[in-house]
C-alpha atoms as an extended CHARMM CRD file, in Angstrom:
* protein
*
       165  EXT
         1         1  UNK       CA             -9.8170000000        5.4710000000       31.4480000000  PROA      1               0.0000000000
         2         2  UNK       CA            -10.2400000000        7.2260000000       28.1370000000  PROA      2               0.0000000000
         3         3  UNK       CA             -9.5340000000       10.8530000000       27.7530000000  PROA      3               0.0000000000
         4         4  UNK       CA            -12.4230000000       13.1320000000       28.6830000000  PROA      4               0.0000000000
         5         5  UNK       CA            -13.2000000000       15.3960000000       26.9620000000  PROA      5               0.0000000000
         6         6  UNK       CA            -12.3710000000       13.5540000000       23.6700000000  PROA      6               0.0000000000
         7         7  UNK       CA             -9.8340000000       15.8080000000       21.8670000000  PROA      7               0.0000000000
         8         8  UNK       CA            -10.6290000000       16.1500000000       18.2550000000  PROA      8               0.0000000000
         9         9  UNK       CA             -9.6920000000       18.0040000000       15.0730000000  PROA      9               0.0000000000
        10        10  UNK       CA            -12.3640000000       18.1980000000       12.3380000000  PROA      10              0.0000000000
        11        11  UNK       CA            -14.4730000000       15.6360000000       14.2360000000  PROA      11              0.0000000000
        12        12  UNK       CA            -11.7160000000       12.8560000000       14.6620000000  PROA      12              0.0000000000
        13        13  UNK       CA             -9.4610000000       11.9030000000       17.5830000000  PROA      13              0.0000000000
        14        14  UNK       CA             -6.3830000000       13.9790000000       17.7730000000  PROA      14              0.0000000000
        15        15  UNK       CA             -4.6840000000       14.1490000000       21.1460000000  PROA      15              0.0000000000
        16        16  UNK       CA             -2.1770000000       16.9310000000       20.5120000000  PROA      16              0.0000000000
        17        17  UNK       CA              0.6830000000       16.9990000000       22.9130000000  PROA      17              0.0000000000
        18        18  UNK       CA              0.3500000000       13.3160000000       23.5270000000  PROA      18              0.0000000000
        19        19  UNK       CA              1.8010000000       10.0090000000       22.2910000000  PROA      19              0.0000000000
        20        20  UNK       CA             -0.7450000000        7.3020000000       21.3370000000  PROA      20              0.0000000000
        21        21  UNK       CA              0.5690000000        3.6970000000       21.6020000000  PROA      21              0.0000000000
        22        22  UNK       CA             -0.9900000000        0.3800000000       20.8230000000  PROA      22              0.0000000000
        23        23  UNK       CA             -0.1040000000       -3.1150000000       22.2460000000  PROA      23              0.0000000000
        24        24  UNK       CA             -0.9090000000       -6.5520000000       21.1910000000  PROA      24              0.0000000000
        25        25  UNK       CA             -1.7270000000       -7.6240000000       24.7440000000  PROA      25              0.0000000000
        26        26  UNK       CA             -3.2200000000       -6.1230000000       27.8490000000  PROA      26              0.0000000000
        27        27  UNK       CA             -0.1380000000       -7.2420000000       29.7760000000  PROA      27              0.0000000000
        28        28  UNK       CA              2.2050000000       -5.2560000000       27.4810000000  PROA      28              0.0000000000
        29        29  UNK       CA              0.0140000000       -2.1450000000       27.8710000000  PROA      29              0.0000000000
        30        30  UNK       CA             -0.1200000000       -2.5210000000       31.6230000000  PROA      30              0.0000000000
        31        31  UNK       CA              3.5980000000       -2.9630000000       31.8400000000  PROA      31              0.0000000000
        32        32  UNK       CA              4.1140000000        0.1900000000       29.7550000000  PROA      32              0.0000000000
        33        33  UNK       CA              1.6230000000        2.1870000000       31.8400000000  PROA      33              0.0000000000
        34        34  UNK       CA              3.4540000000        1.0700000000       35.0690000000  PROA      34              0.0000000000
        35        35  UNK       CA              6.7630000000        1.9680000000       33.5910000000  PROA      35              0.0000000000
        36        36  UNK       CA              5.5280000000        5.3880000000       32.5350000000  PROA      36              0.0000000000
        37        37  UNK       CA              4.0840000000        6.0050000000       36.0010000000  PROA      37              0.0000000000
        38        38  UNK       CA              7.3940000000        4.9470000000       37.6180000000  PROA      38              0.0000000000
        39        39  UNK       CA              9.0360000000        7.4640000000       35.2000000000  PROA      39              0.0000000000
        40        40  UNK       CA              6.9470000000       10.3200000000       36.6540000000  PROA      40              0.0000000000
        41        41  UNK       CA              3.6790000000       10.4760000000       34.6810000000  PROA      41              0.0000000000
        42        42  UNK       CA              0.7640000000       10.8970000000       36.9950000000  PROA      42              0.0000000000
        43        43  UNK       CA             -2.7500000000        9.3750000000       36.6500000000  PROA      43              0.0000000000
        44        44  UNK       CA             -4.0120000000       12.5060000000       34.8290000000  PROA      44              0.0000000000
        45        45  UNK       CA             -1.2500000000       12.1410000000       32.2160000000  PROA      45              0.0000000000
        46        46  UNK       CA             -2.0340000000        8.6140000000       31.0900000000  PROA      46              0.0000000000
        47        47  UNK       CA             -5.2080000000        7.3450000000       29.5730000000  PROA      47              0.0000000000
        48        48  UNK       CA             -5.9080000000        3.6860000000       28.6610000000  PROA      48              0.0000000000
        49        49  UNK       CA             -8.3010000000        2.3060000000       26.1130000000  PROA      49              0.0000000000
        50        50  UNK       CA             -9.5340000000       -1.3170000000       25.8250000000  PROA      50              0.0000000000
        51        51  UNK       CA            -10.0050000000       -2.5890000000       22.3610000000  PROA      51              0.0000000000
        52        52  UNK       CA            -13.6950000000       -2.1650000000       22.6720000000  PROA      52              0.0000000000
        53        53  UNK       CA            -13.3220000000        1.4610000000       23.8690000000  PROA      53              0.0000000000
        54        54  UNK       CA            -11.1210000000        2.3860000000       20.9710000000  PROA      54              0.0000000000
        55        55  UNK       CA            -13.3400000000        0.5320000000       18.4950000000  PROA      55              0.0000000000
        56        56  UNK       CA            -16.3730000000        2.5270000000       19.6350000000  PROA      56              0.0000000000
        57        57  UNK       CA            -14.4910000000        5.7570000000       19.5760000000  PROA      57              0.0000000000
        58        58  UNK       CA            -13.0990000000        5.1830000000       16.1650000000  PROA      58              0.0000000000
        59        59  UNK       CA            -16.4580000000        4.2460000000       14.7260000000  PROA      59              0.0000000000
        60        60  UNK       CA            -18.0090000000        7.3500000000       16.3180000000  PROA      60              0.0000000000
        61        61  UNK       CA            -15.2240000000        9.4580000000       14.7920000000  PROA      61              0.0000000000
        62        62  UNK       CA            -15.4880000000        7.8930000000       11.3940000000  PROA      62              0.0000000000
        63        63  UNK       CA            -19.1750000000        8.5490000000       11.2120000000  PROA      63              0.0000000000
        64        64  UNK       CA            -18.8040000000       12.2250000000       12.4010000000  PROA      64              0.0000000000
        65        65  UNK       CA            -15.6020000000       13.2160000000       10.5680000000  PROA      65              0.0000000000
        66        66  UNK       CA            -15.7380000000       16.5180000000        8.7290000000  PROA      66              0.0000000000
        67        67  UNK       CA            -14.6340000000       16.6400000000        5.1540000000  PROA      67              0.0000000000
        68        68  UNK       CA            -11.4690000000       18.5640000000        6.2190000000  PROA      68              0.0000000000
        69        69  UNK       CA            -10.3660000000       15.5570000000        8.3170000000  PROA      69              0.0000000000
        70        70  UNK       CA             -9.3090000000       13.8360000000        5.1330000000  PROA      70              0.0000000000
        71        71  UNK       CA             -6.9210000000       16.5650000000        4.1750000000  PROA      71              0.0000000000
        72        72  UNK       CA             -4.2710000000       15.1790000000        6.6600000000  PROA      72              0.0000000000
        73        73  UNK       CA             -3.7550000000       11.7960000000        8.0810000000  PROA      73              0.0000000000
        74        74  UNK       CA             -5.9670000000       12.1180000000       11.0960000000  PROA      74              0.0000000000
        75        75  UNK       CA             -8.8980000000       10.2250000000        9.5920000000  PROA      75              0.0000000000
        76        76  UNK       CA             -6.4720000000        7.5690000000        8.2250000000  PROA      76              0.0000000000
        77        77  UNK       CA             -4.9480000000        7.1260000000       11.7320000000  PROA      77              0.0000000000
        78        78  UNK       CA             -8.4710000000        6.6690000000       13.2060000000  PROA      78              0.0000000000
        79        79  UNK       CA             -9.0940000000        4.0070000000       10.6590000000  PROA      79              0.0000000000
        80        80  UNK       CA             -5.7780000000        2.3340000000       11.6610000000  PROA      80              0.0000000000
        81        81  UNK       CA             -6.7620000000        2.4910000000       15.2760000000  PROA      81              0.0000000000
        82        82  UNK       CA            -10.0780000000        0.9230000000       14.4500000000  PROA      82              0.0000000000
        83        83  UNK       CA             -8.2960000000       -1.9500000000       12.6140000000  PROA      83              0.0000000000
        84        84  UNK       CA             -5.9720000000       -2.4470000000       15.4980000000  PROA      84              0.0000000000
        85        85  UNK       CA             -8.7760000000       -2.4760000000       18.0570000000  PROA      85              0.0000000000
        86        86  UNK       CA            -10.5950000000       -5.1120000000       15.9860000000  PROA      86              0.0000000000
        87        87  UNK       CA             -7.4250000000       -7.2340000000       16.2780000000  PROA      87              0.0000000000
        88        88  UNK       CA             -7.7320000000       -6.8580000000       20.1480000000  PROA      88              0.0000000000
        89        89  UNK       CA             -5.0320000000       -4.2730000000       20.5410000000  PROA      89              0.0000000000
        90        90  UNK       CA             -4.8790000000       -2.1880000000       23.7940000000  PROA      90              0.0000000000
        91        91  UNK       CA             -4.0600000000        1.5550000000       23.7100000000  PROA      91              0.0000000000
        92        92  UNK       CA             -2.1820000000        4.0400000000       25.9090000000  PROA      92              0.0000000000
        93        93  UNK       CA             -2.1490000000        7.7670000000       25.5060000000  PROA      93              0.0000000000
        94        94  UNK       CA              0.5810000000        9.5450000000       27.3830000000  PROA      94              0.0000000000
        95        95  UNK       CA              1.1890000000       13.2970000000       27.9520000000  PROA      95              0.0000000000
        96        96  UNK       CA              4.3120000000       14.3450000000       25.9820000000  PROA      96              0.0000000000
        97        97  UNK       CA              4.7550000000       18.1590000000       26.3080000000  PROA      97              0.0000000000
        98        98  UNK       CA              8.4320000000       18.1470000000       25.1300000000  PROA      98              0.0000000000
        99        99  UNK       CA             10.9600000000       16.2790000000       23.1800000000  PROA      99              0.0000000000
       100       100  UNK       CA             12.5710000000       14.7280000000       26.2520000000  PROA      100             0.0000000000
       101       101  UNK       CA              9.2370000000       13.2470000000       27.2990000000  PROA      101             0.0000000000
       102       102  UNK       CA              8.5620000000       11.9660000000       23.9520000000  PROA      102             0.0000000000
       103       103  UNK       CA             11.9530000000       10.1660000000       23.9500000000  PROA      103             0.0000000000
       104       104  UNK       CA             11.2310000000        8.6090000000       27.3650000000  PROA      104             0.0000000000
       105       105  UNK       CA              7.7560000000        7.4570000000       26.1780000000  PROA      105             0.0000000000
       106       106  UNK       CA              9.2940000000        6.0230000000       22.9270000000  PROA      106             0.0000000000
       107       107  UNK       CA             11.8290000000        4.0190000000       25.0380000000  PROA      107             0.0000000000
       108       108  UNK       CA              8.9490000000        2.5180000000       27.0590000000  PROA      108             0.0000000000
       109       109  UNK       CA              6.9230000000        1.8540000000       23.8850000000  PROA      109             0.0000000000
       110       110  UNK       CA              9.8350000000       -0.0390000000       22.3440000000  PROA      110             0.0000000000
       111       111  UNK       CA             10.6140000000       -1.9550000000       25.5520000000  PROA      111             0.0000000000
       112       112  UNK       CA              6.9840000000       -3.1940000000       25.8490000000  PROA      112             0.0000000000
       113       113  UNK       CA              6.6390000000       -3.9650000000       22.1110000000  PROA      113             0.0000000000
       114       114  UNK       CA              4.2720000000       -1.3520000000       21.0120000000  PROA      114             0.0000000000
       115       115  UNK       CA              2.8780000000       -2.1760000000       17.5860000000  PROA      115             0.0000000000
       116       116  UNK       CA              2.3500000000        1.6060000000       16.9280000000  PROA      116             0.0000000000
       117       117  UNK       CA              3.2960000000        4.7390000000       18.5870000000  PROA      117             0.0000000000
       118       118  UNK       CA              2.5360000000        8.2670000000       17.2750000000  PROA      118             0.0000000000
       119       119  UNK       CA              3.3750000000       11.6810000000       18.6610000000  PROA      119             0.0000000000
       120       120  UNK       CA              0.5570000000       14.0390000000       17.9870000000  PROA      120             0.0000000000
       121       121  UNK       CA              1.6850000000       17.6160000000       17.2380000000  PROA      121             0.0000000000
       122       122  UNK       CA             -0.4250000000       20.4970000000       15.9520000000  PROA      122             0.0000000000
       123       123  UNK       CA              0.6710000000       19.9650000000       12.3420000000  PROA      123             0.0000000000
       124       124  UNK       CA              2.5810000000       16.7370000000       12.2750000000  PROA      124             0.0000000000
       125       125  UNK       CA              2.0020000000       13.2900000000       13.6140000000  PROA      125             0.0000000000
       126       126  UNK       CA              5.2950000000       11.4210000000       13.9830000000  PROA      126             0.0000000000
       127       127  UNK       CA              5.7000000000        7.6490000000       13.9060000000  PROA      127             0.0000000000
       128       128  UNK       CA              7.9550000000        6.6540000000       16.8670000000  PROA      128             0.0000000000
       129       129  UNK       CA              8.3020000000        2.8280000000       16.4180000000  PROA      129             0.0000000000
       130       130  UNK       CA              9.2450000000        1.0280000000       13.2980000000  PROA      130             0.0000000000
       131       131  UNK       CA              6.2010000000       -0.1810000000       11.2690000000  PROA      131             0.0000000000
       132       132  UNK       CA              6.3800000000       -2.7970000000        8.5120000000  PROA      132             0.0000000000
       133       133  UNK       CA              9.1680000000       -4.7470000000        7.0790000000  PROA      133             0.0000000000
       134       134  UNK       CA             11.1230000000       -2.1730000000        5.0240000000  PROA      134             0.0000000000
       135       135  UNK       CA             12.4410000000        1.2260000000        5.5520000000  PROA      135             0.0000000000
       136       136  UNK       CA             11.0210000000        2.5230000000        2.3930000000  PROA      136             0.0000000000
       137       137  UNK       CA              7.8330000000        4.3620000000        2.9960000000  PROA      137             0.0000000000
       138       138  UNK       CA              5.3060000000        4.9070000000        0.2690000000  PROA      138             0.0000000000
       139       139  UNK       CA              3.4940000000        8.1300000000       -0.4490000000  PROA      139             0.0000000000
       140       140  UNK       CA              0.4260000000        8.6620000000        1.7160000000  PROA      140             0.0000000000
       141       141  UNK       CA             -2.5930000000       10.6590000000        0.7630000000  PROA      141             0.0000000000
       142       142  UNK       CA             -6.1750000000       10.8960000000        1.8340000000  PROA      142             0.0000000000
       143       143  UNK       CA             -7.1240000000        8.7650000000       -1.1550000000  PROA      143             0.0000000000
       144       144  UNK       CA             -4.4860000000        6.0720000000       -0.6190000000  PROA      144             0.0000000000
       145       145  UNK       CA             -4.5450000000        6.0960000000        3.1470000000  PROA      145             0.0000000000
       146       146  UNK       CA             -1.6600000000        5.2210000000        5.3510000000  PROA      146             0.0000000000
       147       147  UNK       CA              1.4280000000        3.4580000000        4.1980000000  PROA      147             0.0000000000
       148       148  UNK       CA              0.4130000000       -0.1570000000        3.4660000000  PROA      148             0.0000000000
       149       149  UNK       CA              3.1020000000       -1.4440000000        5.8400000000  PROA      149             0.0000000000
       150       150  UNK       CA              0.8750000000       -0.8480000000        8.7730000000  PROA      150             0.0000000000
       151       151  UNK       CA             -0.1790000000       -4.0930000000       10.5940000000  PROA      151             0.0000000000
       152       152  UNK       CA             -3.6090000000       -4.2570000000        8.8570000000  PROA      152             0.0000000000
       153       153  UNK       CA             -2.5280000000       -2.8010000000        5.5120000000  PROA      153             0.0000000000
       154       154  UNK       CA             -6.0420000000       -1.7380000000        4.8520000000  PROA      154             0.0000000000
       155       155  UNK       CA             -6.4750000000        1.5360000000        6.7510000000  PROA      155             0.0000000000
       156       156  UNK       CA             -7.1590000000        3.4770000000        3.5160000000  PROA      156             0.0000000000
       157       157  UNK       CA             -9.8510000000        1.0700000000        2.2870000000  PROA      157             0.0000000000
       158       158  UNK       CA            -12.5710000000        2.3260000000        4.6880000000  PROA      158             0.0000000000
       159       159  UNK       CA            -14.3070000000        0.9820000000        7.7750000000  PROA      159             0.0000000000
       160       160  UNK       CA            -15.8700000000       -2.0240000000        5.8820000000  PROA      160             0.0000000000
       161       161  UNK       CA            -12.3710000000       -3.3190000000        4.9820000000  PROA      161             0.0000000000
       162       162  UNK       CA            -11.0870000000       -2.9530000000        8.5150000000  PROA      162             0.0000000000
       163       163  UNK       CA            -13.6860000000       -5.5020000000        9.7550000000  PROA      163             0.0000000000
       164       164  UNK       CA            -12.0010000000       -8.2530000000        7.7470000000  PROA      164             0.0000000000
       165       165  UNK       CA             -8.7330000000       -7.9570000000        9.5790000000  PROA      165             0.0000000000
């Protein structure tokens, strides 16, 4: 079940204090969810999104984003989530109130082959699993979008480009 209420910053999804993960298959997402529950996270600490739910949420956020949302990477991440949802990816959001919990969630994300995992802080959003094929990250900006090593490579190109993935 998606998070309710829908946590936002400047009109776009920003689940501060949580890790958002995407998985190529429903089975991987379900395995990660089970592992996280076995590790102590309760039903109120985990939220799942089907590709359709994330796509709808991302489209809603992209339409309603305030101008300030483009100052950081929040809007670009919403675009990345939209692109991943169009690819059929499944999403989990897990409560991560401290570094130890983030570490445990990261271990589960890696074990179940998460394609993306981000820890949402108040000011920083940390990538937790390797993305792309090189360790060299390029500069990101609101104009350029996310590092092109992301799975779709077009997050900064706008919602119309994401539909071609």
